[in-house]
LOSE-602325 format. One record per residue (C-alpha): residue number from 1; x, y, z. Coordinates in steps of 0.02 Angstrom, whole numbers, always signed. Example, Ala and Ser with C-alpha at 12.3 -4.5 7.8 and 13.67 -1.06 7.14 Angstrom:
2
+-----+--------+--------+--------+
|   i |     c1 |     c2 |     c3 |
+-----+--------+--------+--------+
|   1 |   +615 |   -225 |   +390 |
|   2 |   +684 |    -53 |   +357 |
+-----+--------+--------+--------+
This chain:
412
+-----+--------+--------+--------+
|   i |     c1 |     c2 |     c3 |
+-----+--------+--------+--------+
|   1 |   -662 |  +1967 |    +64 |
|   2 |   -662 |  +1778 |    +88 |
|   3 |   -510 |  +1693 |    +15 |
|   4 |   -564 |  +1526 |    -62 |
|   5 |   -383 |  +1465 |    -64 |
|   6 |   -373 |  +1484 |   +124 |
|   7 |   -537 |  +1389 |   +139 |
|   8 |   -469 |  +1249 |    +29 |
|   9 |   -310 |  +1237 |   +131 |
|  10 |   -413 |  +1225 |   +290 |
|  11 |   -521 |  +1090 |   +212 |
|  12 |   -367 |   +990 |   +161 |
|  13 |   -298 |  +1006 |   +337 |
|  14 |   -462 |   +938 |   +407 |
|  15 |   -455 |   +797 |   +279 |
|  16 |   -278 |   +748 |   +328 |
|  17 |   -324 |   +737 |   +511 |
|  18 |   -484 |   +638 |   +485 |
|  19 |   -604 |   +781 |   +526 |
|  20 |   -712 |   +742 |   +376 |
|  21 |   -869 |   +832 |   +434 |
|  22 |   -773 |   +996 |   +449 |
|  23 |   -682 |   +959 |   +286 |
|  24 |   -846 |   +937 |   +192 |
|  25 |   -912 |  +1103 |   +261 |
|  26 |   -752 |  +1196 |   +215 |
|  27 |   -749 |  +1123 |    +39 |
|  28 |   -931 |  +1173 |    +17 |
|  29 |   -895 |  +1351 |    +74 |
|  30 |   -745 |  +1364 |    -41 |
|  31 |   -845 |  +1296 |   -188 |
|  32 |   -983 |  +1424 |   -160 |
|  33 |   -858 |  +1568 |   -163 |
|  34 |   -772 |  +1499 |   -319 |
|  35 |   -940 |  +1478 |   -407 |
|  36 |   -985 |  +1657 |   -367 |
|  37 |   -820 |  +1713 |   -442 |
|  38 |   -850 |  +1604 |   -595 |
|  39 |   -691 |  +1505 |   -562 |
|  40 |   -781 |  +1349 |   -620 |
|  41 |   -638 |  +1220 |   -637 |
|  42 |   -583 |  +1252 |   -459 |
|  43 |   -764 |  +1253 |   -399 |
|  44 |   -798 |  +1085 |   -480 |
|  45 |   -648 |  +1008 |   -393 |
|  46 |   -699 |  +1081 |   -226 |
|  47 |   -872 |  +1004 |   -246 |
|  48 |   -795 |   +836 |   -289 |
|  49 |   -687 |   +842 |   -133 |
|  50 |   -839 |   +889 |    -31 |
|  51 |   -923 |   +733 |   -101 |
|  52 |   -774 |   +627 |    -51 |
|  53 |   -774 |   +694 |   +127 |
|  54 |   -960 |   +653 |   +141 |
|  55 |   -933 |   +479 |    +68 |
|  56 |   -799 |   +442 |   +199 |
|  57 |   -929 |   +485 |   +332 |
|  58 |  -1048 |   +358 |   +255 |
|  59 |  -1164 |   +490 |   +181 |
|  60 |  -1150 |   +409 |    +10 |
|  61 |  -1318 |   +462 |    -63 |
|  62 |  -1279 |   +645 |    -35 |
|  63 |  -1100 |   +620 |    -93 |
|  64 |  -1155 |   +541 |   -257 |
|  65 |  -1281 |   +681 |   -284 |
|  66 |  -1147 |   +815 |   -263 |
|  67 |  -1025 |   +718 |   -372 |
|  68 |  -1154 |   +702 |   -511 |
|  69 |  -1185 |   +890 |   -506 |
|  70 |   -998 |   +925 |   -512 |
|  71 |   -973 |   +810 |   -662 |
|  72 |  -1122 |   +888 |   -751 |
|  73 |  -1045 |  +1061 |   -726 |
|  74 |   -875 |   +996 |   -785 |
|  75 |   -951 |   +935 |   -948 |
|  76 |   -968 |  +1115 |  -1008 |
|  77 |   -787 |  +1158 |   -972 |
|  78 |   -647 |  +1148 |  -1102 |
|  79 |   -523 |  +1002 |  -1082 |
|  80 |   -390 |  +1033 |   -952 |
|  81 |   -300 |   +965 |   -799 |
|  82 |   -457 |   +985 |   -693 |
|  83 |   -538 |   +843 |   -790 |
|  84 |   -403 |   +719 |   -740 |
|  85 |   -410 |   +772 |   -558 |
|  86 |   -600 |   +763 |   -558 |
|  87 |   -593 |   +584 |   -625 |
|  88 |   -468 |   +537 |   -488 |
|  89 |   -576 |   +610 |   -350 |
|  90 |   -733 |   +533 |   -426 |
|  91 |   -648 |   +362 |   -415 |
|  92 |   -622 |   +389 |   -229 |
|  93 |   -804 |   +440 |   -201 |
|  94 |   -872 |   +292 |   -300 |
|  95 |   -756 |   +171 |   -209 |
|  96 |   -817 |   +235 |    -40 |
|  97 |   -995 |   +208 |   -103 |
|  98 |   -955 |    +27 |   -147 |
|  99 |   -967 |    +55 |   -336 |
| 100 |   -797 |    -20 |   -369 |
| 101 |   -822 |    -62 |   -553 |
| 102 |   -868 |   +117 |   -596 |
| 103 |   -731 |   +181 |   -480 |
| 104 |   -604 |    +77 |   -575 |
| 105 |   -661 |   +153 |   -740 |
| 106 |   -642 |   +330 |   -671 |
| 107 |   -469 |   +291 |   -603 |
| 108 |   -420 |   +222 |   -774 |
| 109 |   -488 |   +380 |   -856 |
| 110 |   -386 |   +485 |   -735 |
| 111 |   -230 |   +386 |   -780 |
| 112 |   -259 |   +413 |   -966 |
| 113 |   -290 |   +600 |   -941 |
| 114 |   -134 |   +622 |   -835 |
| 115 |    -32 |   +525 |   -963 |
| 116 |    -96 |   +638 |  -1102 |
| 117 |    -45 |   +789 |   -998 |
| 118 |   +128 |   +718 |   -967 |
| 119 |   +100 |   +706 |   -778 |
| 120 |   +189 |   +541 |   -749 |
| 121 |   +181 |   +541 |   -560 |
| 122 |     -7 |   +564 |   -551 |
| 123 |    -34 |   +446 |   -697 |
| 124 |    +57 |   +307 |   -605 |
| 125 |    -38 |   +342 |   -445 |
| 126 |   -204 |   +332 |   -539 |
| 127 |   -148 |   +171 |   -625 |
| 128 |   -111 |    +87 |   -459 |
| 129 |   -278 |   +145 |   -393 |
| 130 |   -365 |    +75 |   -547 |
| 131 |   -275 |    -90 |   -524 |
| 132 |   -329 |   -107 |   -343 |
| 133 |   -509 |    -69 |   -389 |
| 134 |   -507 |   -193 |   -533 |
| 135 |   -440 |   -328 |   -418 |
| 136 |   -570 |   -290 |   -286 |
| 137 |   -713 |   -283 |   -411 |
| 138 |   -672 |   -427 |   -526 |
| 139 |   -584 |   -548 |   -409 |
| 140 |   -541 |   -702 |   -511 |
| 141 |   -587 |   -611 |   -671 |
| 142 |   -466 |   -468 |   -641 |
| 143 |   -320 |   -545 |   -736 |
| 144 |   -377 |   -486 |   -910 |
| 145 |   -409 |   -303 |   -864 |
| 146 |   -249 |   -298 |   -762 |
| 147 |   -149 |   -361 |   -911 |
| 148 |   -227 |   -222 |  -1016 |
| 149 |   -184 |    -95 |   -881 |
| 150 |     -6 |   -161 |   -870 |
| 151 |    +15 |   -134 |  -1058 |
| 152 |    -18 |    +53 |  -1031 |
| 153 |   +125 |    +73 |   -906 |
| 154 |   +311 |    +98 |   -925 |
| 155 |   +401 |    -66 |   -896 |
| 156 |   +509 |    -65 |   -741 |
| 157 |   +423 |    +83 |   -659 |
| 158 |   +350 |    +76 |   -484 |
| 159 |   +170 |    +73 |   -547 |
| 160 |   +214 |    -67 |   -669 |
| 161 |   +284 |   -173 |   -528 |
| 162 |   +137 |   -142 |   -415 |
| 163 |     +7 |   -182 |   -548 |
| 164 |   +109 |   -334 |   -598 |
| 165 |   +101 |   -394 |   -419 |
| 166 |    -88 |   -375 |   -422 |
| 167 |    -95 |   -472 |   -585 |
| 168 |    +11 |   -609 |   -509 |
| 169 |   -111 |   -621 |   -364 |
| 170 |   -262 |   -624 |   -480 |
| 171 |   -185 |   -762 |   -586 |
| 172 |   -159 |   -871 |   -433 |
| 173 |   -338 |   -859 |   -374 |
| 174 |   -422 |   -986 |   -489 |
| 175 |   -314 |  -1136 |   -443 |
| 176 |   -234 |  -1100 |   -275 |
| 177 |   -290 |  -1086 |    -96 |
| 178 |   -247 |   -926 |     -4 |
| 179 |   -233 |   -865 |   +174 |
| 180 |   -199 |  -1040 |   +237 |
| 181 |    -56 |  -1109 |   +343 |
| 182 |    +34 |  -1252 |   +253 |
| 183 |   +179 |  -1349 |   +327 |
| 184 |   +279 |  -1464 |   +213 |
| 185 |   +288 |  -1632 |   +304 |
| 186 |   +448 |  -1676 |   +208 |
| 187 |   +541 |  -1521 |   +268 |
| 188 |   +601 |  -1478 |   +445 |
| 189 |   +478 |  -1373 |   +546 |
| 190 |   +608 |  -1342 |   +682 |
| 191 |   +786 |  -1281 |   +686 |
| 192 |   +887 |  -1131 |   +631 |
| 193 |   +832 |  -1127 |   +449 |
| 194 |   +648 |  -1159 |   +488 |
| 195 |   +656 |  -1018 |   +615 |
| 196 |   +721 |   -899 |   +480 |
| 197 |   +594 |   -959 |   +352 |
| 198 |   +455 |   -916 |   +476 |
| 199 |   +503 |   -733 |   +451 |
| 200 |   +435 |   -754 |   +273 |
| 201 |   +275 |   -838 |   +332 |
| 202 |   +160 |   -690 |   +297 |
| 203 |   +183 |   -710 |   +109 |
| 204 |   +184 |   -900 |   +120 |
| 205 |    +16 |   -900 |   +209 |
| 206 |    -55 |   -769 |    +90 |
| 207 |     +0 |   -867 |    -63 |
| 208 |    -48 |  -1038 |     +3 |
| 209 |   +128 |  -1114 |     -7 |
| 210 |   +225 |  -1209 |   +128 |
| 211 |   +315 |  -1090 |   +244 |
| 212 |   +454 |  -1211 |   +296 |
| 213 |   +539 |  -1251 |   +132 |
| 214 |   +633 |  -1157 |     -3 |
| 215 |   +561 |  -1273 |   -135 |
| 216 |   +417 |  -1210 |   -244 |
| 217 |   +301 |  -1334 |   -330 |
| 218 |   +262 |  -1211 |   -470 |
| 219 |   +430 |  -1240 |   -554 |
| 220 |   +564 |  -1129 |   -631 |
| 221 |   +461 |  -1050 |   -770 |
| 222 |   +330 |   -984 |   -650 |
| 223 |   +464 |   -912 |   -536 |
| 224 |   +559 |   -831 |   -680 |
| 225 |   +398 |   -752 |   -744 |
| 226 |   +353 |   -688 |   -570 |
| 227 |   +526 |   -614 |   -540 |
| 228 |   +535 |   -531 |   -711 |
| 229 |   +362 |   -454 |   -699 |
| 230 |   +354 |   -405 |   -516 |
| 231 |   +536 |   -367 |   -478 |
| 232 |   +624 |   -339 |   -645 |
| 233 |   +738 |   -485 |   -601 |
| 234 |   +794 |   -583 |   -754 |
| 235 |   +963 |   -658 |   -708 |
| 236 |  +1074 |   -699 |   -558 |
| 237 |  +1148 |   -524 |   -553 |
| 238 |   +980 |   -433 |   -543 |
| 239 |   +918 |   -561 |   -415 |
| 240 |  +1071 |   -527 |   -307 |
| 241 |  +1043 |   -339 |   -318 |
| 242 |   +861 |   -355 |   -265 |
| 243 |   +890 |   -473 |   -120 |
| 244 |  +1034 |   -366 |    -56 |
| 245 |   +918 |   -215 |    -55 |
| 246 |   +789 |   -315 |    +43 |
| 247 |   +917 |   -381 |   +167 |
| 248 |   +982 |   -203 |   +193 |
| 249 |   +802 |   -140 |   +216 |
| 250 |   +822 |    -22 |    +68 |
| 251 |   +670 |    -75 |    -35 |
| 252 |   +539 |    +19 |    +67 |
| 253 |   +522 |   +209 |    +69 |
| 254 |   +656 |   +276 |   +190 |
| 255 |   +540 |   +419 |   +237 |
| 256 |   +435 |   +296 |   +339 |
| 257 |   +579 |   +255 |   +455 |
| 258 |   +622 |   +439 |   +473 |
| 259 |   +445 |   +473 |   +532 |
| 260 |   +447 |   +324 |   +652 |
| 261 |   +615 |   +376 |   +724 |
| 262 |   +547 |   +552 |   +755 |
| 263 |   +398 |   +485 |   +854 |
| 264 |   +352 |   +578 |  +1013 |
| 265 |   +213 |   +542 |  +1141 |
| 266 |    +82 |   +658 |  +1065 |
| 267 |    +39 |   +717 |   +891 |
| 268 |    +98 |   +895 |   +918 |
| 269 |   +267 |   +844 |   +987 |
| 270 |   +288 |   +719 |   +845 |
| 271 |   +255 |   +856 |   +716 |
| 272 |   +379 |   +973 |   +802 |
| 273 |   +513 |   +838 |   +803 |
| 274 |   +487 |   +805 |   +617 |
| 275 |   +506 |   +991 |   +583 |
| 276 |   +661 |  +1003 |   +693 |
| 277 |   +740 |   +853 |   +607 |
| 278 |   +703 |   +926 |   +436 |
| 279 |   +761 |  +1099 |   +486 |
| 280 |   +932 |  +1035 |   +536 |
| 281 |   +949 |   +959 |   +362 |
| 282 |   +879 |  +1106 |   +262 |
| 283 |   +738 |   +998 |   +193 |
| 284 |   +605 |  +1082 |    +85 |
| 285 |   +436 |  +1135 |   +154 |
| 286 |   +351 |  +1019 |    +30 |
| 287 |   +445 |   +868 |    +99 |
| 288 |   +409 |   +922 |   +278 |
| 289 |   +222 |   +925 |   +237 |
| 290 |   +235 |   +752 |   +159 |
| 291 |   +320 |   +683 |   +315 |
| 292 |   +187 |   +760 |   +426 |
| 293 |    +52 |   +681 |   +318 |
| 294 |   +143 |   +514 |   +329 |
| 295 |   +145 |   +528 |   +519 |
| 296 |    -44 |   +555 |   +516 |
| 297 |    -63 |   +401 |   +407 |
| 298 |    +43 |   +297 |   +526 |
| 299 |    -66 |   +355 |   +672 |
| 300 |   -224 |   +302 |   +581 |
| 301 |   -153 |   +130 |   +542 |
| 302 |    -92 |   +105 |   +719 |
| 303 |   -264 |   +151 |   +788 |
| 304 |   -342 |    +19 |   +674 |
| 305 |   -205 |   -106 |   +718 |
| 306 |   -246 |    -88 |   +903 |
| 307 |   -432 |   -108 |   +871 |
| 308 |   -400 |   -266 |   +769 |
| 309 |   -271 |   -343 |   +886 |
| 310 |   -119 |   -314 |   +775 |
| 311 |    -46 |   -204 |   +912 |
| 312 |    -62 |   -205 |  +1101 |
| 313 |   -178 |    -69 |  +1172 |
| 314 |    -36 |    +56 |  +1191 |
| 315 |    +84 |    -20 |  +1065 |
| 316 |   +173 |    +67 |   +921 |
| 317 |   +267 |    +10 |   +767 |
| 318 |   +452 |    +47 |   +787 |
| 319 |   +512 |     -6 |   +615 |
| 320 |   +445 |    -65 |   +446 |
| 321 |   +609 |   -153 |   +403 |
| 322 |   +517 |   -316 |   +437 |
| 323 |   +424 |   -294 |   +273 |
| 324 |   +589 |   -304 |   +179 |
| 325 |   +656 |   -449 |   +285 |
| 326 |   +497 |   -551 |   +261 |
| 327 |   +504 |   -525 |    +73 |
| 328 |   +689 |   -568 |    +70 |
| 329 |   +649 |   -745 |   +128 |
| 330 |   +528 |   -763 |    -16 |
| 331 |   +651 |   -684 |   -138 |
| 332 |   +773 |   -820 |    -86 |
| 333 |   +641 |   -953 |   -125 |
| 334 |   +597 |   -877 |   -294 |
| 335 |   +780 |   -854 |   -343 |
| 336 |   +823 |  -1034 |   -300 |
| 337 |   +678 |  -1105 |   -400 |
| 338 |   +709 |   -988 |   -546 |
| 339 |   +888 |  -1050 |   -556 |
| 340 |   +966 |   -882 |   -510 |
| 341 |  +1054 |   -946 |   -354 |
| 342 |  +1102 |  -1111 |   -275 |
| 343 |  +1033 |  -1189 |   -117 |
| 344 |  +1176 |  -1126 |     -9 |
| 345 |  +1149 |   -945 |    -63 |
| 346 |   +960 |   -958 |    -36 |
| 347 |   +986 |  -1028 |   +139 |
| 348 |  +1117 |   -896 |   +183 |
| 349 |  +1000 |   -755 |   +128 |
| 350 |   +855 |   -829 |   +227 |
| 351 |   +962 |   -845 |   +383 |
| 352 |  +1023 |   -666 |   +363 |
| 353 |   +844 |   -603 |   +346 |
| 354 |   +795 |   -697 |   +503 |
| 355 |   +944 |   -632 |   +601 |
| 356 |   +913 |   -451 |   +552 |
| 357 |   +729 |   -467 |   +596 |
| 358 |   +773 |   -533 |   +769 |
| 359 |   +893 |   -387 |   +795 |
| 360 |   +757 |   -262 |   +748 |
| 361 |   +605 |   -327 |   +844 |
| 362 |   +568 |   -408 |  +1012 |
| 363 |   +428 |   -529 |   +965 |
| 364 |   +336 |   -611 |   +821 |
| 365 |   +191 |   -492 |   +854 |
| 366 |   +300 |   -336 |   +841 |
| 367 |   +380 |   -403 |   +684 |
| 368 |   +209 |   -438 |   +608 |
| 369 |   +146 |   -262 |   +646 |
| 370 |   +301 |   -187 |   +564 |
| 371 |   +281 |   -300 |   +413 |
| 372 |    +96 |   -258 |   +392 |
| 373 |   +123 |    -70 |   +412 |
| 374 |   +259 |    -74 |   +279 |
| 375 |   +144 |   -169 |   +162 |
| 376 |     -4 |    -53 |   +194 |
| 377 |    +96 |   +107 |   +165 |
| 378 |   +153 |    +34 |     -2 |
| 379 |    -11 |    -36 |    -67 |
| 380 |   -164 |     +7 |    +38 |
| 381 |   -156 |   +199 |    +40 |
| 382 |   -269 |   +213 |   +193 |
| 383 |   -412 |   +113 |   +118 |
| 384 |   -412 |    -32 |   +242 |
| 385 |   -465 |   -133 |    +91 |
| 386 |   -418 |   -306 |    +29 |
| 387 |   -232 |   -282 |    +58 |
| 388 |   -266 |   -243 |   +240 |
| 389 |   -399 |   -375 |   +269 |
| 390 |   -290 |   -513 |   +198 |
| 391 |   -137 |   -455 |   +296 |
| 392 |   -242 |   -452 |   +454 |
| 393 |   -302 |   -628 |   +417 |
| 394 |   -122 |   -686 |   +394 |
| 395 |    -73 |   -607 |   +560 |
| 396 |   -217 |   -693 |   +649 |
| 397 |   -175 |   -863 |   +574 |
| 398 |     +8 |   -849 |   +619 |
| 399 |    -22 |   -787 |   +796 |
| 400 |   -166 |   -904 |   +843 |
| 401 |   -154 |  -1067 |   +745 |
| 402 |    -73 |  -1200 |   +858 |
| 403 |    +22 |  -1267 |   +706 |
| 404 |    +97 |  -1096 |   +667 |
| 405 |   +286 |  -1082 |   +682 |
| 406 |   +257 |   -922 |   +778 |
| 407 |   +166 |  -1021 |   +912 |
| 408 |   +291 |  -1165 |   +912 |
| 409 |   +456 |  -1070 |   +910 |
| 410 |   +512 |   -928 |  +1024 |
| 411 |   +566 |   -765 |   +944 |
| 412 |   +750 |   -736 |   +910 |
+-----+--------+--------+--------+
């Protein structure tokens, strides 16, 4: 007798490795068996995942047709956890089809359903997904919906911080230029401090602020608001704690560096090394599977990085610590202008961030790839959406513009 659970596990394995055509077929086969057995909640979810696999292939018409049928079947089912998961998968299908407004509404519905069920982890994941879709769909008009979304989240949690960061970006859009290289003519563009400040240039370019100064024209109130909302920093002590974590490269998920350190020349050897490393430390099978999935995600990003010029043809990312070091420079700027540190402390932190970046990487390009990978694994979730496109644009500006500090100053 055919085991639908084995079919579903096979389909998920195909999904994780990018074999979406085979994934769609396996989900369809599992759904048919589950429908025959009258296991309708599981069948509905299998159909929804089949739709998602088809949407990833670009077969959006067929995907939307299957999704509509799955949601129609789900309407006759009693309330339960399957409804929340269906809404979450539906958001993914609709996003792939370019229906971002409707996708955002489904992701929001998934968040509400998970919250009602007490599933905090999935609720926060759905909230972040809803926020990204709102930002992509509404652009300059995203601030209002993002504020409403933020009000539904627990203050200080990871999802709260991430949605707050999206809100901060949306609020800047109406009156600020973005993705532009600005050099303050009144501040040094050469020298030791300027060299360190260039490590924070990704965010400076993205936010449309001068890269070569610790001053911020927006004033103390703006910086205090940004730090409180995005970083839970409200005084000198909490600022010091956050910047120390960034300087020590402890803000990003440590699992990423574990996976990068286990890298081997081919996918199979990489997986075996991850399992060996975990086996020596008695790490759970669930965590091992998560690390293997993370390695697959890194491979997909690196493939795209090479295609887009973020990496050399055979290049790899060796560390994502650059994401923390780049943000540390900006944390120094925000802290100084918020009044949480003095100029000497802001300069010292910037210089430390620069020094640690130089010790970790061998070039501006390698640093940039590490920074972008860290940012993508935190915010983009394999979408190659706005987070990726804007980061790529920042990389291109900084590596090609003749006025860029990366073109005018040697690494290290």
